[in-house]
C-alpha positions as CSV (number, residue, x, y, z in Angstrom):
1,X,9.2,22.7,47.8
2,X,8.4,24.7,44.4
3,X,10.8,25.3,42.0
4,X,12.3,29.0,41.6
5,X,10.7,31.8,39.5
6,X,14.3,31.8,37.9
7,X,14.0,28.0,37.4
8,X,10.6,28.7,35.8
9,X,11.3,30.9,33.2
10,X,14.5,29.1,31.8
11,X,12.0,26.1,31.7
12,X,9.7,28.0,29.5
13,X,12.7,29.6,27.6
14,X,13.6,26.0,26.7
15,X,9.8,24.9,25.7
16,X,9.6,28.1,23.5
17,X,12.6,27.6,21.6
18,X,11.5,24.1,21.1
19,X,8.3,25.0,19.7
20,X,9.7,27.5,17.6
21,X,12.0,24.5,15.9
22,X,9.2,22.3,15.6
23,X,6.0,24.7,14.4
24,X,7.7,24.5,10.9
25,X,8.5,21.1,10.6
26,X,5.0,20.7,11.7
27,X,3.6,22.8,9.3
28,X,5.0,20.9,6.4
29,X,3.9,17.7,7.5
30,X,0.8,17.7,5.0
31,X,3.2,19.3,1.8
32,X,5.7,16.2,3.0
33,X,2.6,13.8,3.0
34,X,1.0,15.3,-0.5
35,X,4.5,14.6,-2.2
36,X,4.5,11.3,-1.2
37,X,1.0,10.2,-2.4
38,X,2.2,10.3,-6.0
39,X,0.9,6.8,-6.5
40,X,-2.8,6.0,-7.5
41,X,-4.5,2.9,-7.9
42,X,-6.6,2.2,-10.8
43,X,-9.0,-0.4,-11.7
44,X,-8.5,-3.0,-8.7
45,X,-10.7,-6.2,-8.9
46,X,-10.6,-9.7,-7.8
47,X,-12.5,-12.3,-9.9
48,X,-15.3,-14.0,-7.5
49,X,-14.8,-17.7,-6.9
50,X,-16.4,-20.5,-5.3
51,X,-17.3,-19.9,-1.9
52,X,-14.3,-22.7,-0.9
53,X,-11.6,-21.3,-2.4
54,X,-9.0,-19.9,-0.2
55,X,-6.8,-18.2,-2.7
56,X,-7.5,-15.4,-4.7
57,X,-5.7,-13.0,-7.3
58,X,-6.0,-9.1,-6.8
59,X,-5.6,-6.9,-10.2
60,X,-5.0,-3.3,-10.5
61,X,-2.8,-0.5,-12.2
62,X,-0.3,1.5,-10.5
63,X,0.2,5.0,-11.7
64,X,3.4,7.2,-10.6
65,X,2.7,10.2,-11.3
66,X,6.1,11.5,-9.3
67,X,9.2,12.5,-10.5
68,X,10.6,9.8,-8.4
69,X,10.5,5.5,-8.5
70,X,8.4,4.3,-6.0
71,X,8.3,0.6,-4.8
72,X,5.7,-1.6,-3.7
73,X,7.1,-3.3,-0.6
74,X,4.6,-5.3,1.3
75,X,0.9,-6.2,1.0
76,X,-1.4,-6.7,4.0
77,X,-4.9,-7.5,4.8
78,X,-7.0,-8.7,7.0
79,X,-8.9,-10.7,5.1
80,X,-6.2,-13.5,4.1
81,X,-3.4,-15.2,6.0
82,X,-0.9,-14.0,3.7
83,X,-0.6,-11.6,0.8
84,X,2.4,-11.4,-1.3
85,X,3.3,-10.0,-5.2
86,X,3.8,-12.9,-7.5
87,X,4.2,-13.1,-11.1
88,X,3.5,-15.8,-13.9
89,X,5.0,-16.4,-17.0
90,X,5.4,-19.0,-19.6
91,X,8.5,-21.0,-19.1
92,X,9.0,-23.9,-21.6
93,X,5.5,-24.0,-22.5
94,X,4.1,-24.0,-19.2
95,X,2.6,-21.2,-16.7
96,X,5.1,-20.7,-14.1
97,X,4.2,-18.2,-11.2
98,X,7.1,-16.9,-8.5
99,X,6.8,-15.0,-5.1
100,X,8.7,-11.8,-5.7
101,X,10.0,-9.6,-2.8
102,X,9.2,-6.0,-4.0
103,X,7.7,-4.2,-7.6
104,X,9.4,-0.8,-8.9
105,X,7.0,1.5,-10.2
106,X,9.1,3.8,-12.0
107,X,8.4,7.9,-12.4
108,X,5.8,8.6,-14.5
109,X,4.9,5.4,-15.4
110,X,2.6,2.9,-14.6
111,X,2.9,-1.0,-13.6
112,X,-0.2,-3.6,-14.4
113,X,-1.0,-6.0,-12.3
114,X,-3.0,-8.5,-14.8
115,X,-3.5,-12.0,-15.5
116,X,-0.4,-14.0,-16.5
117,X,1.9,-11.3,-15.3
118,X,2.2,-9.2,-11.9
119,X,-0.6,-9.9,-9.2
120,X,-1.1,-10.0,-5.8
121,X,-2.4,-13.1,-4.3
122,X,-4.5,-13.3,-1.5
123,X,-4.1,-16.9,0.7
124,X,-5.6,-18.4,3.3
125,X,-8.9,-15.9,3.0
126,X,-11.3,-15.2,5.8
127,X,-14.2,-14.3,4.5
128,X,-16.1,-15.4,1.4
129,X,-14.8,-13.7,-1.8
130,X,-18.7,-12.6,-3.4
131,X,-19.2,-10.3,-6.1
132,X,-20.7,-6.7,-5.0
133,X,-18.5,-7.5,-2.0
134,X,-15.0,-5.8,-1.2
135,X,-11.6,-6.7,0.6
136,X,-9.3,-3.9,1.9
137,X,-5.4,-4.3,1.2
138,X,-2.9,-2.0,2.5
139,X,0.1,-1.4,0.0
140,X,3.4,-0.3,1.7
141,X,5.9,1.7,-0.4
142,X,9.7,2.0,0.3
143,X,9.3,5.5,0.7
144,X,6.9,5.0,4.2
145,X,3.7,5.8,2.5
146,X,0.9,3.1,2.8
147,X,-2.6,3.1,0.8
148,X,-5.4,1.4,1.9
149,X,-7.6,0.6,-1.0
150,X,-11.0,-1.4,-0.9
151,X,-10.9,-3.4,-3.8
152,X,-14.0,-4.8,-5.5
153,X,-14.8,-8.4,-6.1
154,X,-16.7,-8.8,-9.5
155,X,-18.8,-11.5,-11.0
156,X,-16.5,-14.2,-12.9
157,X,-17.0,-14.0,-16.6
158,X,-16.0,-17.6,-17.1
């Protein structure tokens, strides 16, 4: 009922060949992961708003220290029903906000998400936005990298 010793040896040879091929790939995973984290999130914040507000903007600077462009393709958070990239601009004397699907960060450059420009909108907040707290967001990039970041909520100076 048991396999013959020859079949067991053949099976072990196949397994050993597979391991010989997989080990170098597994050893390279930390190098690949490190090479993909050439993006840094700096100066991230959300302004504190009254408790009944269900939409807030997230601001930050994305710095790409790598040699290749990276594209922000999606934002996720458990703190809101949706998280989207927006671009505010002045058109015909009015501030207009439009949804954008992605944001490219050129190599060696930074892109600022700031009032009156690019920003992340969190809509349908599931938690209060109080100074001293933070909101976790996850930024998804075109190369498969996902960066999680706790964005602090700061007191509104207005």
